[in-house]
C-alpha positions in Angstrom: 0.0 0.0 0.0 1.4 3.4 -0.9 1.6 5.7 2.1 1.2 9.4 2.0 4.6 10.8 2.8 4.5 13.8 5.2 5.5 17.1 3.7 8.7 18.6 5.2 7.5 21.5 7.3 9.9 23.9 5.7 7.8 23.8 2.4 4.7 25.0 4.3 6.7 27.5 6.3 8.2 29.1 3.2 4.7 29.2 1.6 3.3 31.0 4.7 6.3 33.4 4.9 5.6 34.5 1.3 2.1 35.5 2.4 3.0 37.0 5.8 4.3 40.4 4.6 0.9 41.3 3.0 -1.3 41.7 6.1 -4.8 42.9 5.2 -7.4 43.9 7.7 -11.0 43.2 6.4 -14.5 43.4 7.8 -15.9 40.3 6.0 -14.3 37.2 4.6 -16.0 38.2 1.4 -13.8 41.4 1.1 -10.9 39.1 0.0 -11.8 36.5 -2.6 -10.3 33.2 -3.7 -6.7 33.7 -5.0 -6.2 36.8 -2.8 -6.1 34.6 0.2 -3.2 32.6 -1.3 -0.9 35.6 -1.3 -2.2 37.6 1.7 -3.0 37.0 5.3 -6.3 38.3 6.7 -8.8 37.8 9.5 -12.3 39.1 9.1 -13.4 41.8 11.6 -9.7 42.5 12.4 -9.5 46.1 11.0 -9.1 48.7 13.7 -8.1 46.2 16.5 -4.3 45.9 15.8 -4.4 42.1 16.2 -3.6 40.9 12.7 0.1 40.7 13.2 -0.4 39.0 16.6 -2.5 36.3 15.0 -0.1 36.0 12.0 3.0 35.7 14.4 1.1 33.2 16.5 0.2 31.0 13.5 3.8 31.1 12.2 5.1 30.0 15.6 2.6 27.2 15.8 3.5 26.1 12.2 7.2 26.0 13.0 6.9 24.3 16.4 4.2 21.8 15.3 1.7 23.1 17.8 -2.0 22.1 17.8 -5.0 24.3 17.1 -5.8 24.2 20.9 -2.3 25.5 21.7 -2.7 28.3 19.1 -6.0 29.4 20.6 -4.8 29.2 24.2 -1.6 31.2 23.6 -3.4 34.0 21.8 -6.5 34.3 24.0 -5.0 36.6 26.7 -3.5 39.0 24.2 -6.6 39.3 22.1 -8.8 39.7 25.1 -6.5 42.5 26.4 -6.9 44.3 23.0 -10.7 44.0 23.1 -10.9 41.5 20.2 -13.0 38.8 21.9 -16.6 37.8 22.2 -19.6 39.4 20.4 -19.7 43.1 19.8 -21.5 45.7 17.7 -19.2 47.0 14.9 -19.8 49.5 12.2 -19.5 48.1 8.7 -17.2 50.5 6.9 -18.9 49.8 3.6 -22.5 50.5 4.7 -22.1 52.4 8.0 -24.5 50.0 9.6 -24.0 48.5 13.1 -23.5 44.7 12.9 -23.4 42.1 15.6 -20.1 40.5 15.0 -18.3 37.5 16.5 -14.7 38.5 17.2 -12.3 36.2 19.0 -13.3 32.8 20.4 -11.6 29.5 20.9 -13.6 28.0 18.1 -12.9 30.8 15.7 -9.2 30.7 16.4 -9.2 27.0 15.6 -11.0 27.7 12.3 -8.4 30.3 11.5 -5.6 27.9 12.4 -7.1 25.1 10.3 -7.7 27.2 7.2 -4.2 28.7 7.2 -2.5 25.5 8.0 -4.2 23.6 5.1 -3.6 26.5 2.7 0.1 26.7 3.6 0.6 23.0 3.3 -1.3 23.0 -0.1 1.1 25.7 -1.4 4.1 23.7 -0.2 2.7 20.5 -1.8 2.1 22.3 -5.1 5.7 23.5 -5.3 6.7 19.8 -5.1 4.2 18.8 -7.7 5.5 21.3 -10.2 9.2 20.4 -9.5 8.6 16.6 -9.8 5.9 16.4 -12.4 8.2 14.9 -15.1 8.6 11.8 -12.9 5.3 12.0 -11.0 2.9 13.4 -13.6 -0.3 12.4 -11.9 -2.3 13.7 -8.9 -4.8 11.7 -6.9 -7.6 13.2 -4.9 -7.7 11.6 -1.5 -10.7 12.0 0.9 -10.9 10.8 4.5 -13.8 8.4 4.2 -15.7 8.7 7.5 -19.1 10.1 8.6 -17.8 13.7 8.4 -16.9 13.5 4.7 -18.9 15.6 2.3 -20.7 13.5 -0.3 -19.2 15.5 -3.2 -15.7 15.0 -1.8 -16.3 11.3 -1.2 -17.4 11.0 -4.9 -14.0 12.4 -6.0 -11.9 10.0 -3.9 -9.4 8.2 -6.1 -9.8 10.6 -9.0 -6.4 10.6 -10.9 -5.6 13.3 -13.4 -2.4 14.9 -14.7 -0.8 17.7 -12.7 -1.7 20.2 -15.4 -5.3 19.1 -15.8 -7.7 22.1 -15.6 -9.9 20.3 -13.2 -7.5 21.2 -10.4 -8.2 24.9 -11.1 -11.2 24.5 -8.8 -11.1 21.0 -7.2 -7.8 21.3 -5.4 -8.1 20.8 -1.6 -8.9 22.4 0.7 -12.3 22.7 -1.0 -14.0 24.5 1.9 -14.0 25.2 5.6 -12.6 22.3 7.6 -12.1 20.2 4.4 -9.7 17.4 5.2 -9.1 16.2 1.7 -5.6 16.3 0.1 -3.8 15.5 -3.1 -1.1 12.9 -3.6 1.4 12.9 -6.5 1.9 9.6 -8.4 4.2 8.1 -10.9 3.0 5.6 -13.5 4.4 2.9 -11.3 2.4 4.1 -8.4 -0.8 4.1 -10.4 -0.1 0.5 -11.5 0.6 -0.6 -8.0 -2.5 1.0 -6.6 -4.6 -0.7 -9.2 -2.9 -4.0 -8.5 -3.8 -3.6 -4.8 -7.5 -3.2 -5.7 -7.9 0.6 -5.6 -10.7 1.8 -7.8 -8.9 4.6 -9.5 -10.9 6.8 -11.9 -9.2 8.8 -14.8 -12.1 11.0 -16.0 -13.2 14.1 -14.1 -16.9 13.9 -13.1 -19.2 16.5 -14.6 -19.8 19.3 -12.2 -23.1 20.9 -11.4 -23.1 24.6 -10.3 -25.0 27.1 -8.2 -25.0 30.8 -8.2 -23.4 32.7 -5.3 -23.9 36.4 -4.6 -21.1 38.1 -2.9 -23.0 40.6 -0.8 -20.0 42.9 -0.4 -19.2 43.4 -4.1 -22.5 42.4 -5.8 -20.6 39.9 -8.0 -22.4 36.7 -8.9 -20.1 33.7 -9.4 -20.8 30.1 -10.4 -19.6 27.8 -7.7 -19.3 24.0 -8.2 -21.6 22.0 -5.9 -19.6 20.5 -3.1 -17.2 23.5 -2.8 -17.8 26.3 -0.3 -18.0 29.8 -1.8 -14.6 31.4 -2.0 -12.8 28.0 -2.1 -13.3 27.2 -5.8 -9.7 27.8 -6.7 -6.3 26.1 -6.4 -4.7 27.7 -3.2 -1.5 25.7 -3.7 -0.9 26.7 -7.3 -2.0 30.3 -6.7 0.6 30.8 -4.0 3.3 28.8 -5.9 2.9 30.8 -9.1 2.9 34.1 -7.3 6.2 33.3 -5.7 7.7 32.1 -9.0 6.5 35.2 -10.9 8.0 37.5 -8.2 11.2 35.6 -7.9 11.8 35.6 -11.6 11.0 39.3 -11.8 13.5 40.1 -9.1 16.4 38.0 -10.5 16.0 38.4 -14.3 17.3 41.9 -14.6 21.0 40.9 -14.1 20.8 38.1 -16.7 22.2 38.4 -20.3 19.6 39.6 -22.8 19.4 36.3 -24.6 18.4 34.6 -21.3 15.8 37.4 -20.5 14.3 37.0 -24.0 14.0 33.2 -23.5 12.5 33.6 -20.0 9.9 36.1 -21.2 8.9 33.9 -24.2 8.6 30.9 -21.8 6.4 32.8 -19.3 4.2 34.4 -22.0 3.5 31.1 -23.7 2.6 29.3 -20.5 -0.8 28.5 -19.0 0.5 30.3 -15.9 0.5 33.6 -17.9 -3.2 33.1 -18.8 -4.0 32.6 -15.1 -2.0 35.7 -14.3 -4.1 37.7 -16.7 -7.3 36.4 -15.0 -6.0 36.5 -11.4 -2.8 38.6 -11.3 -0.4 37.9 -8.4 3.2 39.1 -8.1 4.9 40.5 -11.2 5.3 39.0 -14.6 8.2 39.7 -17.1 6.6 40.7 -20.3 9.3 42.2 -22.5 13.0 42.0 -23.0 14.3 45.5 -23.7 16.8 45.4 -26.6 20.0 47.4 -26.7 18.7 49.9 -29.2 16.1 51.1 -26.6 18.4 50.9 -23.6 21.0 52.9 -25.5 18.4 55.5 -26.5 17.5 55.8 -22.8 21.1 56.0 -21.7 20.3 53.3 -19.1 21.1 49.6 -18.8 17.5 48.7 -18.6 16.9 45.1 -19.7 13.4 43.9 -18.8 9.8 45.3 -18.5 7.6 43.8 -15.8 3.8 43.8 -15.5 2.7 44.0 -11.8 -0.5 42.6 -10.5 -1.8 46.1 -9.6 -1.3 47.4 -13.2 -2.8 44.2 -14.6 -5.9 44.7 -12.5 -6.2 48.3 -13.9 -5.6 47.1 -17.4 -8.5 44.6 -17.0 -10.8 47.3 -15.9 -9.8 49.9 -18.5 -9.2 47.8 -21.5 -11.3 44.6 -21.1 -11.2 44.1 -24.9 -7.5 43.1 -24.9 -7.0 39.4 -25.3 -4.3 37.1 -24.1 -2.9 37.1 -27.7 -2.7 40.9 -27.5 -0.6 40.7 -24.2 1.6 38.0 -25.7 2.4 40.4 -28.5 4.0 42.9 -26.1 7.6 41.7 -26.8 7.1 42.6 -30.5 6.7 46.3 -29.5 10.2 46.3 -28.0 11.7 44.1 -30.8 10.5 46.3 -33.6 9.8 49.8 -32.1 8.7 52.5 -34.5 9.0 55.3 -31.9 10.6 55.7 -28.5 9.9 58.9 -26.6 9.8 60.2 -23.0 7.9 62.7 -20.9 9.1 63.6 -17.4 8.4 60.3 -15.8 7.4 57.7 -18.5 9.0 56.1 -21.5 6.7 55.3 -24.4 7.6 52.5 -26.9 5.3 52.1 -29.8 5.0 50.1 -33.0 2.8 51.0 -36.0 0.8 48.1 -37.4 -0.1 47.3 -41.0 -3.7 48.3 -40.4 -2.6 51.8 -39.4 -3.2 51.3 -35.7 -0.4 51.7 -33.1 0.4 49.3 -30.3 2.1 51.1 -27.5 3.3 50.7 -23.9 4.2 53.2 -21.2 7.1 52.3 -18.9 8.4 53.7 -15.7 12.1 53.0 -14.9 13.0 51.7 -11.4 15.7 53.4 -9.2 18.3 50.7 -10.2 17.7 51.4 -13.9 17.8 47.7 -14.9 14.1 47.1 -14.8 11.1 49.0 -15.9 7.4 48.6 -14.9 4.8 48.7 -17.6 2.2 51.3 -16.5 -0.1 51.0 -19.6 -0.6 48.9 -22.7 -3.2 49.7 -25.3 -3.9 50.3 -29.0 -4.0 53.8 -30.3 -4.9 55.7 -33.4 -2.4 57.9 -35.4 -3.9 61.1 -33.9 -3.3 59.8 -30.4 0.4 59.3 -31.0 0.7 62.7 -32.7 -1.0 64.3 -29.7 1.5 62.7 -27.4 4.5 63.8 -29.5 3.2 67.4 -29.6 3.3 67.9 -25.8 6.0 70.3 -24.7 7.7 68.0 -22.3 8.2 65.1 -24.7 11.7 64.0 -25.8 12.0 61.9 -28.9 14.6 59.2 -28.5 14.1 56.9 -31.5 12.2 57.5 -34.7 11.9 54.9 -37.4 8.9 56.3 -39.3 9.4 56.5 -43.0 
């Protein structure tokens, strides 16, 4: 019988440490949604009480020392009580101004916080291993604890085996709800054969999901949630945290690499499924354009790569929803064959004229080090838009390849 091997705690610890710097006080758990929880640490009703760091530090200590949920709650209780974050109180909802009866700290709530963050941290640590080892262990097996507490939908997915990159894991990746005890196990082909030889009823086709509508009362957004998954949990917490760390790590290290490596790294990221997920749910920063020597020389700076941050990508999605993944994947061509490069006081514009008469352009802002630039805008423009930009008094033309 194949045994589930325990995850080295350091993988889960590293996953949590990547989330810890981003502490976000919220009023409702609906204020942060799905993938946001994978890269940030929050506790609902924590805003204004100065307790978020206390809970985060307490959880990190419990994770590193292997402490129980009961230990976690017992250690934090006196501190939270001293700060007034305990029991039920009337609080003003900052969104509506209404007074709401709210449950603050309690032993039960602290144990729920512990459980959700522990399982999310371990899921992120597990997923790092899945990605690193998927060549030799290309399959994932959904494993449910089969007792009287198991949700019927989770029991129905026990022994489901799919490839690591299968889109089914976009939503059905444990934990799939509050207090979900399911997990995922990576398998080699030999493991699959051994499990079948031992009589395990493995299934290799994802069951067809049914859905229900869920109204987020805080945002008014209606989402389709698979039956069997709690609202807000229909995402892959492990992969979301893993990809955010990979994006940010690559963005931080790539600037010192040779241009040929930067170009290859950008091409790999833009062609990946991870880039499409970044466009839908941006986390971290994504390298989107290697900056050729012609542009860096025109700028008089050793700038080598343009990065697209999650904040700018969110603004892009709101301002220019018509832009497609194919449009974003074409960003490197702007730098590769620029028609114009010009600057105003703070921004650098790189633009390419297309055969249909339109212009594709990006605006960049250089960092203090000068080796990287952040993309601040990407869009299509008409000829008159470009002319209007060039006519501004503070514009400096750096490169002009117009005929």
